[in-house]
Backbone as JSON Lines, residues from 0, in Angstrom:
{"i":0,"aa":"M","n":[4.49,-0.13,24.59],"ca":[4.02,-1.28,24.32],"c":[4.93,-1.91,23.04]}
{"i":1,"aa":"N","n":[5.54,-3.02,23.43],"ca":[6.65,-3.65,22.32],"c":[5.72,-5.12,21.75]}
{"i":2,"aa":"L","n":[6.01,-5.17,20.44],"ca":[5.41,-6.33,19.84],"c":[6.67,-7.02,19.14]}
{"i":3,"aa":"N","n":[6.92,-8.44,19.26],"ca":[7.73,-9.21,18.84],"c":[7.39,-9.75,17.47]}
{"i":4,"aa":"L","n":[8.28,-9.65,16.44],"ca":[7.7,-10.15,15.12],"c":[8.61,-10.73,14.34]}
{"i":5,"aa":"F","n":[8.79,-12.15,14.24],"ca":[9.91,-12.79,13.7],"c":[11.25,-12.54,14.15]}
{"i":6,"aa":"G","n":[11.2,-12.53,15.62],"ca":[12.54,-12.12,16.22],"c":[13.0,-10.82,16.37]}
{"i":7,"aa":"F","n":[12.23,-9.78,16.04],"ca":[12.31,-8.42,15.95],"c":[11.43,-7.73,16.93]}
{"i":8,"aa":"T","n":[12.07,-6.97,18.0],"ca":[10.83,-6.1,18.79],"c":[10.71,-4.5,17.83]}
{"i":9,"aa":"I","n":[9.28,-4.74,17.9],"ca":[8.78,-3.44,17.4],"c":[8.13,-2.5,18.47]}
{"i":10,"aa":"D","n":[9.0,-1.48,18.78],"ca":[8.27,-0.53,19.4],"c":[7.97,0.84,18.71]}
{"i":11,"aa":"S","n":[7.74,1.9,19.7],"ca":[7.0,3.25,18.8],"c":[8.13,3.61,17.96]}
{"i":12,"aa":"W","n":[9.46,3.48,18.32],"ca":[10.3,4.38,17.46],"c":[10.52,3.27,16.11]}
{"i":13,"aa":"T","n":[10.44,2.09,16.13],"ca":[10.48,1.2,15.05],"c":[9.21,1.24,14.26]}
{"i":14,"aa":"A","n":[8.1,1.78,14.58],"ca":[6.71,1.93,13.92],"c":[7.1,3.29,13.24]}
{"i":15,"aa":"F","n":[7.56,4.26,13.91],"ca":[7.79,5.46,13.22],"c":[8.75,5.34,11.91]}
{"i":16,"aa":"G","n":[9.91,4.41,12.28],"ca":[10.81,4.59,11.26],"c":[10.28,3.75,10.23]}
{"i":17,"aa":"F","n":[9.31,2.72,10.44],"ca":[8.59,2.14,9.33],"c":[7.64,2.97,8.53]}
{"i":18,"aa":"L","n":[7.06,4.11,9.16],"ca":[6.36,5.06,8.62],"c":[7.04,5.86,7.64]}
{"i":19,"aa":"G","n":[8.18,6.24,7.95],"ca":[9.01,7.16,7.26],"c":[9.66,6.32,5.92]}
{"i":20,"aa":"Q","n":[9.87,5.15,6.18],"ca":[10.31,4.0,4.98],"c":[8.96,3.84,4.08]}
{"i":21,"aa":"C","n":[7.78,3.98,4.56],"ca":[6.8,3.84,3.7],"c":[6.37,5.38,2.88]}
{"i":22,"aa":"F","n":[6.96,6.52,3.61],"ca":[6.71,7.45,2.62],"c":[7.78,7.58,1.91]}
{"i":23,"aa":"F","n":[8.95,7.13,2.19],"ca":[10.3,7.36,1.17],"c":[10.0,6.33,0.14]}
{"i":24,"aa":"G","n":[9.56,4.96,0.33],"ca":[9.55,3.94,-0.69],"c":[8.44,4.16,-1.51]}
{"i":25,"aa":"S","n":[7.12,4.87,-0.92],"ca":[5.99,5.29,-1.93],"c":[6.39,6.2,-3.1]}
{"i":26,"aa":"R","n":[7.48,7.02,-2.91],"ca":[7.93,7.81,-4.13],"c":[8.35,7.23,-5.26]}
{"i":27,"aa":"F","n":[8.92,5.92,-5.09],"ca":[9.21,5.14,-6.35],"c":[8.06,4.8,-7.1]}
{"i":28,"aa":"I","n":[7.05,4.43,-6.22],"ca":[5.92,3.66,-6.74],"c":[5.32,4.74,-7.46]}
{"i":29,"aa":"V","n":[4.95,5.95,-7.01],"ca":[4.49,7.11,-7.6],"c":[5.15,7.48,-8.98]}
{"i":30,"aa":"Q","n":[6.5,7.29,-8.88],"ca":[7.3,7.83,-10.11],"c":[7.17,6.91,-11.29]}
{"i":31,"aa":"W","n":[6.98,5.54,-10.64],"ca":[6.72,4.59,-11.67],"c":[5.43,4.54,-12.35]}
{"i":32,"aa":"L","n":[4.42,4.7,-11.69],"ca":[3.23,4.84,-12.16],"c":[3.13,6.22,-13.0]}
{"i":33,"aa":"A","n":[3.72,7.28,-12.54],"ca":[3.53,8.31,-13.56],"c":[4.32,8.18,-14.81]}
{"i":34,"aa":"S","n":[5.36,7.45,-14.89],"ca":[6.01,7.32,-15.92],"c":[5.47,6.42,-16.79]}
{"i":35,"aa":"E","n":[4.7,5.34,-16.34],"ca":[3.87,4.51,-17.28],"c":[2.72,5.0,-17.94]}
{"i":36,"aa":"R","n":[2.07,6.17,-17.1],"ca":[1.06,6.9,-17.54],"c":[1.53,7.7,-18.76]}
{"i":37,"aa":"K","n":[2.92,8.34,-18.77],"ca":[3.25,9.1,-19.87],"c":[4.17,8.4,-21.09]}
{"i":38,"aa":"K","n":[4.22,7.24,-20.56],"ca":[5.07,6.27,-21.37],"c":[6.52,6.51,-21.69]}
{"i":39,"aa":"E","n":[7.19,7.2,-20.78],"ca":[8.59,7.92,-20.67],"c":[8.66,8.11,-19.18]}
{"i":40,"aa":"S","n":[10.24,8.06,-19.05],"ca":[10.72,8.34,-17.69],"c":[10.11,9.73,-17.37]}
{"i":41,"aa":"Y","n":[9.57,9.65,-16.09],"ca":[9.19,11.06,-15.55],"c":[9.07,11.09,-14.22]}
{"i":42,"aa":"V","n":[9.34,12.22,-13.6],"ca":[9.59,12.52,-12.01],"c":[8.42,13.47,-11.84]}
{"i":43,"aa":"P","n":[7.26,13.11,-11.23],"ca":[6.44,13.98,-10.76],"c":[6.86,14.88,-9.47]}
{"i":44,"aa":"V","n":[6.19,16.01,-9.21],"ca":[6.83,17.07,-8.38],"c":[6.44,16.2,-7.07]}
{"i":45,"aa":"I","n":[5.25,15.56,-6.94],"ca":[4.97,14.78,-5.7],"c":[6.04,13.72,-5.32]}
{"i":46,"aa":"F","n":[6.75,13.34,-5.97],"ca":[7.98,12.55,-5.88],"c":[8.94,13.32,-4.74]}
{"i":47,"aa":"W","n":[9.26,14.53,-5.0],"ca":[10.15,15.63,-4.14],"c":[9.52,15.63,-2.64]}
{"i":48,"aa":"Y","n":[8.26,15.84,-2.8],"ca":[7.46,16.01,-1.45],"c":[7.48,14.9,-0.61]}
{"i":49,"aa":"L","n":[7.27,13.56,-1.27],"ca":[7.49,12.51,-0.42],"c":[8.92,12.06,-0.21]}
{"i":50,"aa":"S","n":[9.81,12.54,-0.91],"ca":[11.16,12.32,-0.62],"c":[11.47,13.25,0.7]}
{"i":51,"aa":"I","n":[11.03,14.36,0.79],"ca":[11.3,15.28,1.91],"c":[10.65,14.7,3.16]}
{"i":52,"aa":"L","n":[9.26,14.29,2.88],"ca":[8.59,13.73,4.01],"c":[9.2,12.39,4.78]}
{"i":53,"aa":"G","n":[9.59,11.59,3.95],"ca":[10.24,10.51,4.24],"c":[11.7,10.74,4.87]}
{"i":54,"aa":"G","n":[12.47,11.52,4.05],"ca":[13.68,12.0,4.57],"c":[13.57,12.64,5.95]}
{"i":55,"aa":"I","n":[12.61,13.49,6.19],"ca":[12.57,14.17,7.77],"c":[12.22,12.96,8.84]}
{"i":56,"aa":"T","n":[11.23,12.22,8.19],"ca":[10.69,11.33,9.3],"c":[11.93,10.05,9.45]}
{"i":57,"aa":"L","n":[12.67,9.77,8.5],"ca":[13.74,8.96,8.68],"c":[15.02,9.63,9.56]}
{"i":58,"aa":"T","n":[15.14,10.93,9.17],"ca":[16.04,11.64,9.95],"c":[15.8,11.62,11.46]}
{"i":59,"aa":"I","n":[14.54,11.93,11.87],"ca":[14.22,12.05,13.28],"c":[14.38,10.41,13.87]}
{"i":60,"aa":"Y","n":[13.92,9.57,13.13],"ca":[14.04,7.98,13.72],"c":[15.54,8.01,13.67]}
{"i":61,"aa":"A","n":[16.58,8.32,12.68],"ca":[17.9,8.05,12.95],"c":[18.49,8.83,14.1]}
{"i":62,"aa":"I","n":[18.28,10.12,14.33],"ca":[18.86,10.77,15.49],"c":[18.13,9.87,16.95]}
{"i":63,"aa":"G","n":[16.81,9.54,16.89],"ca":[16.22,8.82,18.08],"c":[17.22,7.34,18.42]}
{"i":64,"aa":"K","n":[17.53,6.66,17.34],"ca":[18.34,5.55,17.38],"c":[19.74,6.05,17.58]}
{"i":65,"aa":"R","n":[20.02,7.16,17.79],"ca":[21.51,7.69,17.89],"c":[22.59,6.91,16.79]}
{"i":66,"aa":"D","n":[22.13,7.07,15.2],"ca":[22.81,6.28,14.19],"c":[23.31,7.46,13.51]}
{"i":67,"aa":"I","n":[24.77,7.96,13.68],"ca":[25.18,9.24,12.95],"c":[25.1,8.88,11.46]}
{"i":68,"aa":"V","n":[25.6,7.78,10.84],"ca":[25.69,7.34,9.51],"c":[24.1,7.6,8.96]}
{"i":69,"aa":"F","n":[23.48,7.1,9.47],"ca":[21.94,7.0,8.89],"c":[21.35,8.7,8.93]}
{"i":70,"aa":"T","n":[21.57,9.23,10.1],"ca":[21.27,10.54,10.31],"c":[21.87,11.57,9.27]}
{"i":71,"aa":"M","n":[23.23,11.32,9.05],"ca":[23.65,12.21,7.93],"c":[23.24,11.98,6.49]}
{"i":72,"aa":"G","n":[22.9,10.64,6.26],"ca":[22.51,10.04,4.88],"c":[21.27,10.77,4.62]}
{"i":73,"aa":"Q","n":[20.42,10.68,5.55],"ca":[18.81,11.18,5.27],"c":[18.76,12.51,5.42]}
{"i":74,"aa":"G","n":[19.45,13.28,6.45],"ca":[19.47,14.48,6.78],"c":[20.14,15.22,5.62]}
{"i":75,"aa":"L","n":[21.1,15.06,5.13],"ca":[21.66,15.8,3.81],"c":[20.67,15.73,2.57]}
{"i":76,"aa":"G","n":[20.12,14.4,2.52],"ca":[19.24,14.31,1.33],"c":[18.18,15.03,1.32]}
{"i":77,"aa":"C","n":[17.68,15.52,2.28],"ca":[16.72,16.53,2.5],"c":[16.87,17.85,1.77]}
{"i":78,"aa":"F","n":[18.1,18.24,1.93],"ca":[18.61,19.45,1.26],"c":[18.55,19.42,-0.48]}
{"i":79,"aa":"I","n":[18.9,18.13,-0.89],"ca":[18.82,18.0,-2.36],"c":[17.43,18.02,-2.64]}
{"i":80,"aa":"Y","n":[16.46,17.35,-2.03],"ca":[15.17,17.41,-2.18],"c":[14.42,18.97,-2.35]}
{"i":81,"aa":"V","n":[14.74,19.43,-1.47],"ca":[14.33,20.65,-1.37],"c":[14.69,21.59,-2.5]}
{"i":82,"aa":"R","n":[16.14,21.46,-2.84],"ca":[16.85,22.26,-3.77],"c":[15.92,21.8,-5.14]}
{"i":83,"aa":"N","n":[15.7,20.69,-5.49],"ca":[14.98,20.27,-6.55],"c":[13.33,21.12,-6.66]}
{"i":84,"aa":"L","n":[12.92,20.92,-5.56],"ca":[11.58,21.69,-5.54],"c":[11.91,23.19,-5.89]}
{"i":85,"aa":"I","n":[12.9,23.87,-5.58],"ca":[13.09,25.23,-5.82],"c":[13.19,25.43,-7.09]}
{"i":86,"aa":"L","n":[14.13,24.37,-7.77],"ca":[14.27,24.61,-9.07],"c":[13.12,24.57,-10.13]}
{"i":87,"aa":"I","n":[12.29,23.61,-9.73],"ca":[11.25,23.26,-10.68],"c":[10.05,24.63,-10.51]}
{"i":88,"aa":"Y","n":[9.99,25.01,-9.28],"ca":[9.0,26.15,-9.09],"c":[9.92,27.57,-9.77]}
{"i":89,"aa":"K","n":[11.2,27.52,-9.67],"ca":[11.72,28.78,-10.4],"c":[11.51,28.75,-11.93]}
{"i":90,"aa":"K","n":[11.8,27.25,-12.58],"ca":[11.44,27.3,-13.94],"c":[9.93,27.51,-14.25]}
{"i":91,"aa":"K","n":[9.14,26.87,-13.57],"ca":[7.59,27.29,-13.73],"c":[7.46,28.62,-13.69]}
{"i":92,"aa":"K","n":[7.99,29.45,-12.67],"ca":[7.67,30.97,-12.53],"c":[8.15,31.84,-13.81]}
{"i":93,"aa":"R","n":[9.68,31.26,-14.3],"ca":[10.03,31.69,-15.56],"c":[9.13,31.55,-16.67]}
{"i":94,"aa":"E","n":[8.5,30.32,-16.91],"ca":[7.52,29.89,-17.97],"c":[6.62,30.71,-17.88]}
{"i":95,"aa":"E","n":[6.04,31.03,-16.75],"ca":[4.8,31.69,-16.73],"c":[4.99,33.28,-16.97]}
{"i":96,"aa":"A","n":[6.26,33.67,-16.59],"ca":[6.32,35.04,-16.98],"c":[6.8,35.44,-18.53]}
{"i":97,"aa":"A","n":[7.35,34.3,-19.24],"ca":[7.69,34.23,-20.67],"c":[6.54,34.76,-21.48]}
{"i":98,"aa":"P","n":[6.8,35.79,-22.44],"ca":[5.66,35.93,-23.17],"c":[5.52,34.99,-24.19]}
{"i":99,"aa":"A","n":[4.11,34.62,-24.48],"ca":[3.53,33.66,-25.52],"c":[4.07,33.78,-26.83]}
{"i":100,"aa":"V","n":[4.56,32.79,-27.36],"ca":[5.07,33.05,-28.87],"c":[4.09,32.32,-29.85]}
């Protein structure tokens, strides 16, 4: 089923793309609220999970739309988001293993 909205056709692929964009965009709201709470610039771990979720969803959407530029941009970004989580958890593991002073 297609829906026409302001001259745009909204089909199931477009709805899926919007879902990915909502995931991806929500990470900025989460980061902003976390920073406001701490009264300093802060990137919470959930930011990276939302980045991965949005990135994967948008990569699937871009593949479905056969857009190589969008596919590469979102797909490659996912590796960076995963790498940031790896670095965060490695640091956390080191800190937990370090003797208390």
